[in-house]
Phi, psi and omega in degrees: 000197182299320180300320178295318178297316179298319180296317179296316179301315180294319178297319178298319177297319182289329186253016184285343181245142174270156175050056182267142179285161178299319180298315180294320177296319177299319178298314180297319179299319178297316179296311183297323182289344180257006180290142174227158178300137183283332176224164175217156179259132179241128179249124181235130177253130187229139174299145185305327181286346180257355183298310182298311177299322179296314179296327176296319177295317180296319179296320177297316176301317180296317183293329184256286187297312182294317180299317179297315180296312181296323179295324181275313192253347186233018181053037176080004182273091184300320184298337177285337183254338191202125176226143176242130174236146180208168179282107184295326178297312178300316182297325177299317177296317181296322177294314180302324182265009180059033176277326176230162178264127181301331181299324182294324177294320178296323177294320179292331180275346183301141180275339181224162176294325177302318177296318179299316183295326181291339182278115183246000000 
């Protein structure tokens, strides 16, 4: 599982150099012991009447917090910091029944803040 993959990754980091000094190995052990996953997946289930308001909040978060973070730490690459996935079939029904606005989905799918801003 994930724990095994993490253990292997940490072992590779520790054993990547030949003829390493004890001090350098201690430094690597310290670094490896403090590693955490860089991203995580969050699954949220929402009632159909709350999807549009929820997506508006997520789009606002993407436009402000994610854009600021990506601009500073990810060279503007939003997709490295934030991705949204949803059931496209369900969204098609919601759009058809006017439960959600298709524009909000396009904003969530946008790769850059510039793309988001162009969607009116």
